[in-house]
C-alpha positions, 0 to 999 in steps of 0.5 A: 500500499502506498503512503499518501501525504495525508497519512504522513500529515496525520502522523506528524500531527499526532507526534506533535501532540504527543511531544507537546503533552510530554513537554508540558508534563516535564515542566515541573518547576520551570520550563527552562530545562533542556528536555522541555525545550527539546520536546517543544522544538520537536513538536514545533517541527512536527506541526510545521511538517504536518501543515506543509503536508496538509497543504501539499495534499489539498493543493495536489488533490486530483479532480473528482 
């Protein structure tokens, strides 16, 4: 089965949600620790990739 950009977009979006959740959970005393910032950066990159893939999917959707 061939993977579509839409499937990858959903996967990246779910990973972004997961990394955001883990980042919030790891911020106990302060958010200025390495692990929290690292997870927030990963979540940002995943959300950005998901947005680009959603846009690519809807821009290149074949006519029905």
